[in-house]
Wavefront OBJ file of the C-alpha trace (Angstrom):
o trace
v 12.224 20.748 -4.912
v 13.630 18.635 -2.070
v 12.827 14.885 -1.946
v 11.283 15.365 1.511
v 8.902 18.032 0.213
v 7.916 15.872 -2.774
v 7.090 12.980 -0.436
v 5.154 15.289 1.904
v 3.088 16.802 -0.927
v 2.219 13.342 -2.260
v 1.177 12.240 1.231
v -1.055 15.303 1.738
v -2.647 14.943 -1.719
v -3.282 11.223 -1.200
v -4.733 11.773 2.289
v -6.949 14.593 1.004
v -8.440 12.327 -1.666
v -8.944 9.415 0.731
v -10.464 11.481 3.542
v -12.818 13.249 1.132
v -14.016 9.963 -0.396
v -14.413 8.335 3.036
v -16.500 11.175 4.434
v -18.435 11.415 1.162
v -19.557 7.825 1.752
v -21.031 8.760 5.138
v -22.577 11.929 3.701
v -24.284 10.329 0.698
v -25.781 7.465 2.699
v -27.038 9.965 5.289
v -28.657 12.111 2.607
v -30.091 8.983 0.931
v -32.034 8.281 4.131
v -32.931 11.976 4.595
v -30.671 12.452 7.630
v -29.410 15.980 8.216
v -25.656 16.520 8.025
v -24.535 19.598 9.969
v -20.890 19.673 8.833
v -18.729 18.102 6.119
v -15.036 18.853 6.670
v -11.785 17.863 5.025
v -9.234 17.965 7.881
v -10.068 18.897 11.452
v -11.142 22.461 12.261
v -10.423 22.557 15.992
v -10.591 26.248 16.913
v -10.859 27.590 13.373
v -11.177 26.565 9.739
v -9.245 27.598 6.625
v -12.391 27.677 4.528
v -16.097 27.173 5.085
v -19.211 27.582 3.001
v -22.891 26.925 3.647
v -25.019 26.912 0.469
v -28.274 28.809 0.592
v -31.094 26.550 1.730
v -28.702 23.816 2.881
v -28.324 22.480 6.431
v -24.702 21.491 5.793
v -21.600 23.601 6.316
v -18.778 22.479 4.004
v -15.223 23.371 4.936
v -11.499 22.684 5.121
v -9.818 22.495 8.514
v -6.213 23.231 9.381
v -5.131 19.894 10.910
v -4.532 17.252 8.177
v -5.016 14.211 10.418
v -8.449 13.266 9.157
v -11.846 14.747 8.468
v -15.393 14.355 9.658
v -19.042 14.341 8.707
v -21.133 15.653 11.622
v -24.453 13.839 11.411
v -27.399 15.201 13.378
v -28.610 12.994 16.205
v -25.625 10.728 16.837
v -22.836 10.448 19.402
v -19.576 11.153 17.569
v -16.060 12.436 18.249
v -17.379 15.985 18.799
v -19.120 14.714 21.989
v -21.865 17.277 21.313
v -24.803 15.539 23.020
v -26.976 18.572 23.805
v -29.502 17.780 21.075
v -29.766 14.158 22.268
v -31.553 15.280 25.445
v -34.499 16.400 23.306
v -37.083 14.192 21.557
v -35.765 12.704 18.308
v -36.582 14.620 15.140
v -37.494 12.713 11.947
v -34.353 14.024 10.190
v -32.009 12.811 12.950
v -29.751 9.763 12.785
v -31.227 8.222 15.950
v -34.779 8.273 14.553
v -33.909 6.035 11.600
v -34.113 2.206 11.479
v -30.975 0.398 12.641
v -30.211 -0.991 9.170
v -30.166 2.516 7.697
v -27.884 3.771 10.468
v -25.595 0.786 9.875
v -25.259 1.660 6.181
v -24.509 5.285 7.066
v -21.700 4.169 9.387
v -20.344 1.668 6.848
v -20.516 4.224 4.028
v -16.961 5.492 4.484
v -15.449 2.007 4.381
v -17.616 1.033 1.385
v -16.463 4.098 -0.553
v -12.792 3.461 0.294
v -13.125 -0.062 -1.093
v -14.901 1.229 -4.215
v -12.156 3.841 -4.689
v -9.471 1.137 -4.523
v -11.308 -0.906 -7.182
v -11.667 2.169 -9.424
v -7.963 3.037 -9.064
v -6.749 -0.516 -9.676
v -9.080 -0.777 -12.688
v -7.745 2.515 -14.071
v -4.135 1.416 -13.544
v -4.779 -1.893 -15.313
v -6.415 -0.109 -18.259
v -3.780 2.640 -18.599
v -0.585 0.774 -17.732
v -1.395 -2.926 -17.916
v 0.629 -5.366 -15.827
v 4.333 -6.168 -15.902
v 4.629 -9.674 -14.494
v 7.858 -11.438 -13.638
v 7.458 -15.173 -14.321
v 9.239 -17.466 -11.895
v 10.760 -19.165 -14.940
v 12.537 -15.874 -15.778
v 13.744 -15.499 -12.195
v 15.230 -18.981 -12.174
v 18.009 -19.369 -9.638
v 18.758 -15.628 -9.365
v 17.345 -15.321 -5.838
v 19.181 -14.547 -2.607
v 17.537 -15.105 0.777
v 17.796 -13.311 4.097
v 19.054 -14.973 7.271
v 15.426 -15.904 7.997
v 15.272 -17.856 4.737
v 18.610 -19.507 5.474
v 17.403 -20.520 8.941
v 14.395 -22.357 7.457
v 16.672 -24.286 5.110
v 16.814 -22.194 1.936
v 20.070 -21.566 0.091
v 20.882 -18.671 -2.222
v 20.086 -19.782 -5.755
v 17.173 -22.028 -4.790
v 14.456 -21.667 -7.421
v 10.977 -21.368 -5.925
v 8.578 -23.859 -7.480
v 5.460 -24.426 -5.371
v 3.744 -24.053 -1.993
v 1.770 -27.098 -0.819
v 1.861 -28.407 -4.378
v 0.456 -25.214 -5.952
v 2.817 -23.762 -8.548
v 4.305 -20.319 -7.930
v 3.854 -18.581 -11.289
v 5.151 -15.082 -10.602
v 7.641 -13.301 -8.394
v 5.474 -10.490 -6.998
v 4.379 -8.814 -3.776
v 2.017 -11.685 -2.943
v 4.838 -14.241 -2.876
v 5.716 -13.954 0.816
v 2.043 -14.177 1.828
v 1.665 -17.393 -0.201
v 4.729 -18.889 1.485
v 3.691 -17.812 4.994
v 0.219 -19.315 4.553
v 1.637 -22.657 3.417
v 3.207 -25.656 5.113
v 5.691 -26.980 2.543
v 7.815 -24.987 0.084
v 9.161 -26.871 -2.936
v 12.392 -25.586 -4.520
v 14.792 -26.578 -7.271
v 18.327 -26.829 -5.880
v 20.944 -27.606 -8.504
v 18.394 -29.467 -10.595
v 16.976 -31.490 -7.705
v 13.542 -30.834 -6.185
v 13.508 -30.413 -2.414
v 10.674 -29.862 0.055
v 11.280 -27.411 2.889
v 9.002 -27.131 5.908
v 7.658 -23.606 6.413
v 7.909 -22.446 10.065
v 4.621 -21.317 11.628
v 6.348 -18.170 12.922
v 7.931 -17.240 9.589
v 6.174 -13.875 9.292
v 7.170 -12.852 12.831
v 10.775 -13.725 12.006
v 10.679 -11.691 8.775
v 9.176 -8.700 10.607
v 11.779 -8.945 13.388
v 14.650 -9.074 10.874
v 13.431 -5.856 9.217
v 14.827 -7.163 5.912
v 13.223 -8.537 2.738
v 12.722 -12.299 2.791
v 14.267 -12.562 -0.676
v 15.989 -10.341 -3.226
v 16.577 -10.734 -6.946
v 19.837 -10.412 -8.829
v 18.812 -10.691 -12.470
v 21.596 -10.434 -15.062
v 21.922 -7.407 -17.358
v 21.921 -8.968 -20.831
v 21.912 -6.839 -23.988
v 19.022 -7.681 -26.296
v 19.584 -5.090 -29.034
v 22.238 -2.506 -29.881
v 20.970 0.690 -31.530
v 22.880 1.469 -34.769
v 25.314 4.433 -34.562
v 24.847 4.613 -30.762
v 27.635 4.822 -28.179
v 27.219 1.084 -27.583
v 27.574 0.378 -31.308
v 30.743 2.484 -31.485
v 32.144 0.548 -28.494
v 31.391 -2.754 -30.300
v 28.910 -4.050 -27.729
v 26.815 -6.874 -29.166
v 23.464 -8.529 -28.630
v 23.797 -11.285 -26.041
v 26.606 -9.579 -24.098
v 26.141 -10.014 -20.358
v 27.240 -6.973 -18.322
v 29.305 -8.173 -15.360
v 30.916 -4.964 -14.065
v 30.755 -1.188 -14.484
v 33.986 0.587 -13.480
v 35.072 -2.477 -11.514
v 31.832 -2.831 -9.532
v 29.754 -5.979 -10.053
v 26.315 -5.217 -11.472
v 22.992 -6.933 -11.945
v 20.177 -5.566 -14.116
v 18.965 -2.924 -11.663
v 22.520 -1.987 -10.712
v 23.446 -1.472 -14.363
v 20.490 0.879 -14.912
v 21.457 2.860 -11.788
v 25.107 2.990 -12.915
v 24.110 4.496 -16.272
v 22.188 7.225 -14.442
v 25.140 7.882 -12.125
v 27.641 8.175 -15.015
v 25.603 10.359 -17.338
v 27.955 12.093 -19.811
v 30.957 10.036 -18.670
v 33.012 7.210 -20.081
v 32.647 3.858 -18.317
v 34.673 0.657 -18.269
v 32.514 -2.398 -18.833
v 33.384 -6.016 -18.208
v 31.145 -8.243 -20.317
v 30.716 -11.961 -20.784
v 30.520 -12.795 -24.494
v 29.949 -16.478 -25.158
v 31.901 -17.415 -22.030
v 34.773 -15.010 -22.718
v 35.308 -11.965 -20.487
v 35.992 -8.770 -22.436
v 36.776 -5.225 -21.218
v 35.096 -2.450 -23.202
v 35.196 1.349 -22.844
v 31.925 3.087 -23.691
v 30.449 6.560 -23.439
v 27.142 7.246 -21.661
v 25.375 10.160 -23.343
v 23.804 13.144 -21.584
v 20.471 11.325 -21.419
v 22.152 8.512 -19.420
v 21.741 6.190 -22.403
v 24.305 3.762 -23.752
v 22.236 2.819 -26.767
v 21.165 -0.686 -25.819
v 17.948 -2.413 -24.852
v 18.173 -5.116 -22.212
v 16.464 -8.466 -22.144
v 13.180 -7.880 -20.352
v 12.565 -10.546 -17.707
v 8.969 -9.365 -17.328
v 6.000 -9.988 -19.574
v 3.618 -7.113 -20.280
v -0.132 -7.671 -20.355
v -2.508 -5.014 -21.699
v -6.206 -4.914 -20.807
v -9.287 -3.472 -22.443
v -11.572 -1.384 -20.239
v -13.890 -4.373 -19.809
v -10.995 -6.687 -18.929
v -9.611 -4.131 -16.455
v -12.638 -4.337 -14.136
v -12.111 -7.949 -12.922
v -8.369 -7.220 -12.704
v -9.134 -4.244 -10.440
v -11.531 -6.305 -8.318
v -8.996 -9.119 -7.930
v -6.206 -6.687 -7.022
v -8.426 -5.056 -4.395
v -9.428 -8.419 -2.908
v -5.843 -9.723 -2.851
v -4.549 -6.554 -1.185
v -7.450 -6.405 1.281
v -7.162 -10.048 2.359
v -3.369 -9.823 2.633
v -3.497 -6.705 4.823
v -6.395 -7.980 6.952
v -4.647 -11.297 7.614
v -1.458 -9.481 8.631
v -3.258 -7.572 11.414
v -2.778 -10.500 13.802
v 0.969 -9.829 13.767
v 0.393 -6.390 15.309
v -0.275 -8.182 18.584
v 3.200 -9.752 18.604
v 6.315 -8.058 19.945
v 7.873 -7.988 16.475
v 4.752 -6.586 14.830
v 4.154 -3.918 17.463
v 7.674 -2.580 16.951
v 6.901 -2.018 13.253
v 3.748 0.074 13.774
v 4.319 3.436 12.129
v 2.572 6.774 11.782
v 2.634 9.532 9.185
v 6.399 9.198 8.721
v 6.148 5.532 7.785
v 3.264 6.170 5.393
v 5.065 9.136 3.825
v 8.211 7.062 3.291
v 6.233 4.772 0.965
v 6.050 7.534 -1.640
v 9.016 7.919 -4.037
v 11.304 10.959 -4.079
v 10.128 11.888 -7.581
v 6.504 12.184 -8.645
v 5.081 9.400 -10.784
v 1.338 9.071 -11.399
v 1.356 5.278 -11.558
v 3.187 4.974 -8.233
v 1.031 7.677 -6.655
v -2.271 6.048 -7.566
v -1.040 2.570 -6.685
v -0.029 3.734 -3.200
v -3.259 5.723 -2.812
v -5.268 2.559 -3.555
v -3.204 0.631 -0.988
v -3.693 3.290 1.699
v -7.421 3.425 0.858
v -7.663 -0.291 1.657
v -5.632 0.165 4.851
v -7.954 3.016 5.872
v -11.003 0.811 5.210
v -9.625 -2.086 7.275
v -8.555 0.127 10.171
v -11.915 1.920 10.252
v -13.925 -1.293 10.358
v -12.091 -2.526 13.478
v -14.540 -2.887 16.421
v -13.058 0.008 18.378
v -15.382 2.693 19.804
v -14.941 6.034 17.975
v -14.183 4.172 14.735
v -16.860 3.215 12.217
v -16.463 -0.404 13.286
v -17.270 0.494 16.891
v -20.519 2.176 15.863
v -21.377 -0.843 13.699
v -20.878 -3.223 16.653
v -23.442 -1.286 18.717
v -25.861 -1.252 15.770
v -25.494 -5.012 15.266
v -26.168 -5.459 18.987
v -29.319 -3.368 18.583
v -30.479 -5.363 15.543
v -29.904 -8.713 17.267
v -31.273 -7.872 20.740
v -33.789 -5.187 19.656
v -32.408 -3.069 22.504
v -30.871 0.359 21.962
v -27.721 1.113 24.031
v -28.194 4.113 26.310
v -26.685 7.495 25.464
v -24.485 7.191 28.564
v -23.027 3.874 27.342
v -22.371 5.338 23.895
v -20.701 8.428 25.406
v -18.401 6.361 27.624
v -17.528 4.023 24.762
v -16.745 7.023 22.558
v -14.444 8.541 25.198
v -12.670 5.196 25.697
v -12.219 4.820 21.942
v -10.857 8.342 21.509
v -8.317 7.839 24.311
v -7.273 4.489 22.821
v -6.901 5.945 19.322
v -4.918 8.916 20.609
v -2.608 6.523 22.455
v -2.117 4.381 19.336
v -1.385 7.450 17.196
v 1.126 8.684 19.760
v 2.799 5.263 19.937
v 2.951 4.948 16.134
v 4.531 8.365 15.620
v 7.006 7.883 18.489
v 7.968 4.613 16.767
v 8.681 6.617 13.611
v 10.908 9.024 15.524
v 12.827 6.155 17.143
v 13.331 4.453 13.756
v 14.515 7.706 12.166
v 17.058 8.675 14.815
v 18.160 5.423 16.427
v 17.918 2.663 13.771
l 1 2 3 4 5 6 7 8 9 10 11 12 13 14 15 16 17 18 19 20 21 22 23 24 25 26 27 28 29 30 31 32 33 34 35 36 37 38 39 40 41 42 43 44 45 46 47 48 49 50 51 52 53 54 55 56 57 58 59 60 61 62 63 64 65 66 67 68 69 70 71 72 73 74 75 76 77 78 79 80 81 82 83 84 85 86 87 88 89 90 91 92 93 94 95 96 97 98 99 100 101 102 103 104 105 106 107 108 109 110 111 112 113 114 115 116 117 118 119 120 121 122 123 124 125 126 127 128 129 130 131 132 133 134 135 136 137 138 139 140 141 142 143 144 145 146 147 148 149 150 151 152 153 154 155 156 157 158 159 160 161 162 163 164 165 166 167 168 169 170 171 172 173 174 175 176 177 178 179 180 181 182 183 184 185 186 187 188 189 190 191 192 193 194 195 196 197 198 199 200 201 202 203 204 205 206 207 208 209 210 211 212 213 214 215 216 217 218 219 220 221 222 223 224 225 226 227 228 229 230 231 232 233 234 235 236 237 238 239 240 241 242 243 244 245 246 247 248 249 250 251 252 253 254 255 256 257 258 259 260 261 262 263 264 265 266 267 268 269 270 271 272 273 274 275 276 277 278 279 280 281 282 283 284 285 286 287 288 289 290 291 292 293 294 295 296 297 298 299 300 301 302 303 304 305 306 307 308 309 310 311 312 313 314 315 316 317 318 319 320 321 322 323 324 325 326 327 328 329 330 331 332 333 334 335 336 337 338 339 340 341 342 343 344 345 346 347 348 349 350 351 352 353 354 355 356 357 358 359 360 361 362 363 364 365 366 367 368 369 370 371 372 373 374 375 376 377 378 379 380 381 382 383 384 385 386 387 388 389 390 391 392 393 394 395 396 397 398 399 400 401 402 403 404 405 406 407 408 409 410 411 412 413 414 415 416 417 418 419 420 421 422 423 424 425 426 427 428 429 430 431 432 433 434
């Protein structure tokens, strides 16, 4: 199966789960308050549907549409994206959305976002319980860090060891590192054994986005921890403590060495190793399973969690991811940020070219949080837009007119269509011209 198809299938499966859970949130809150739901659809069914079913005695038609760009829960008695307002000209029925108290309607509209957040917590909890955490302590990273031109411009030098931000120690090298640096004022590093304070520019994130390159990259050494007896490595006289410098003349770090073994499966390779300060050339065979017969020094520490311990880990991971993504939204309104807005192509590119359950669920949790944040934005046609009108009603005790809601819905739909068009055109430009 082609890598493109594998990515596409993962994207469709992830979207299907997220859309279903989001709409289920709206549906269950509506049913909780005895509001009739006319339709519950995964994907849009403009013109026709791939599948539909209406249980006997039920008011709801369940179905699957043909356009995988979203889904919907058509709730009786509200102005939604269908713009079907015929029933709104009649007196409100007790089972309609508009006849319910504002606080109940608010919960119905927030239901999708609430369920997306809950899903992210459940996934992160499950990942923590099943896989644990592999953490890379900053002490293991040491001076093996290279910085982009953005880092160099702010005063960093390759090899600087990151110590603290505003006096708070940086414990791990992980995906929250850049956010911690961006939110700080002073970065403390160890440069050749001497501590130095570096001022963090206020526009650091914009500069990183504009560069389109990682702020920092690791180059951890490939050091042999153990040699398996009677293995190819043992036959080649490789020893514990050997540091792999080159494979077939190409310099390698830890990740590069692993990739080189995969690339030379079943072949003989020439290794240059550092053994107690002495450089030695060694010929070794890589077996058909791309194994040399060595285990490498693991720079990470593995933490396992019980089911009970996994819950707070899942909650913390959700909160960290949510706050990081929400705080990054402000950069969308900069020139650099706007150029990075992407559509389905950008989201699909996040998935790996080979299927892995841990990666799949981790990305699904991330996209679930993104979906929650985007839906809560105060834009008409989104859940957040409906919530704004409901908050207005609760505060002022005045209900916006149907005409105002209709016009707001039309404006929101046009705006969303424009944003989707812009995002996907951005993807096309990136693919063909960058």
